matplotlib code that plots the C-alpha trace (Angstrom):
import matplotlib.pyplot as plt

x = [295.9, 298.5, 296.7, 296.2, 297.8, 297.0, 297.4, 296.4, 297.3, 297.4, 297.7, 294.9, 295.8, 299.3, 298.3, 296.3, 299.0, 300.9, 298.3, 297.6, 293.4, 292.6, 293.5, 294.5, 297.6, 299.3, 298.9, 302.0, 304.0, 304.3, 304.6, 307.9, 308.9, 308.0, 304.8, 302.0, 298.6, 295.1, 293.1, 290.8, 293.6, 295.4, 291.9, 291.5, 295.3, 294.7, 290.9, 291.1, 293.4, 295.9, 295.7, 299.1, 301.1, 304.2, 307.7, 307.9, 305.0, 305.3, 309.1, 307.2, 304.7, 307.8, 309.7, 306.9, 305.8, 308.9, 307.8, 308.9, 307.4, 306.2, 303.8, 302.2, 301.1, 300.9, 300.7, 298.2, 296.3, 293.3, 290.3, 288.3, 285.0, 284.3, 284.2, 280.7, 280.0, 279.4, 276.2, 277.5, 278.8, 282.7, 284.3, 285.4, 289.2, 289.6, 290.4, 289.9, 291.2, 289.6, 291.2, 293.5, 290.6, 291.1, 288.9, 286.1, 286.6, 284.8, 284.2, 283.4, 282.3, 280.1, 277.7, 273.8]
y = [89.2, 91.9, 94.8, 98.0, 101.0, 104.1, 107.7, 110.1, 114.0, 116.2, 119.7, 121.1, 119.6, 121.2, 124.3, 124.7, 123.6, 126.2, 129.2, 129.0, 129.0, 130.2, 128.5, 132.1, 132.3, 129.6, 131.4, 133.9, 130.9, 129.4, 132.1, 133.2, 129.9, 130.2, 128.2, 130.0, 128.1, 129.9, 130.5, 127.7, 125.4, 126.3, 125.5, 122.4, 121.2, 122.1, 120.3, 117.5, 114.7, 115.4, 112.7, 114.2, 116.6, 117.9, 117.4, 121.5, 122.1, 119.4, 120.5, 123.5, 122.6, 120.7, 124.3, 126.1, 123.7, 123.1, 118.9, 115.8, 114.3, 111.3, 114.2, 115.6, 112.0, 109.4, 105.8, 103.4, 100.2, 100.6, 99.1, 96.5, 98.6, 102.1, 103.9, 104.7, 108.6, 109.6, 111.4, 115.1, 114.0, 113.7, 110.5, 109.5, 109.0, 112.6, 114.9, 118.4, 121.1, 120.3, 121.5, 123.6, 126.0, 129.8, 131.2, 133.5, 137.1, 139.1, 142.6, 143.6, 147.5, 148.8, 150.7, 149.0]
z = [171.2, 171.4, 173.1, 171.3, 172.4, 172.7, 174.7, 176.9, 176.1, 178.9, 177.5, 179.8, 182.4, 182.0, 181.1, 184.1, 186.8, 184.9, 185.4, 182.2, 181.6, 178.5, 175.3, 173.6, 175.9, 174.3, 170.8, 172.0, 173.4, 170.0, 168.1, 170.3, 169.1, 165.7, 165.4, 163.7, 164.3, 164.2, 167.3, 166.2, 165.6, 169.3, 170.4, 169.3, 170.4, 174.0, 174.0, 171.4, 171.4, 168.2, 165.5, 163.6, 165.8, 164.1, 165.6, 166.0, 167.8, 169.9, 171.1, 171.3, 173.7, 175.6, 175.9, 177.0, 179.3, 180.8, 181.1, 179.6, 177.0, 178.7, 181.2, 178.2, 176.3, 178.5, 176.5, 177.9, 176.9, 174.7, 176.1, 174.2, 174.8, 175.0, 178.5, 179.7, 180.2, 183.9, 184.4, 184.0, 180.3, 181.3, 181.1, 184.2, 183.0, 181.9, 184.5, 183.1, 185.0, 188.0, 191.2, 189.1, 188.3, 188.9, 192.1, 191.2, 192.4, 195.0, 194.8, 198.1, 199.4, 197.0, 198.2, 197.8]

ax = plt.figure().add_subplot(projection="3d")
ax.plot(x, y, z, "-o")
ax.set_aspect("equal")
plt.show()
């Protein structure tokens, strides 16, 4: 039986590597390239794996991120069963932004 193909969407991770931690940072960059998406559309594009994607949007994302297509979209073989969720609720194969999160600011010198 042939294996089913699937893909992993790495937009969120690539944005974090480039210091873009907010989905709203992507909207003006897309607009500069003629792609006008609403705030909710950009949020879904970043946080979910898209099923349908315009080629213009894909090319704009590759230009913004400065990466090849195989970094953004990784082809994988779909598992026969759904992966089990970890105790924290995240899938173990989902890297998220992990170590690329910004460091928390500390305010010092405040008098009590």
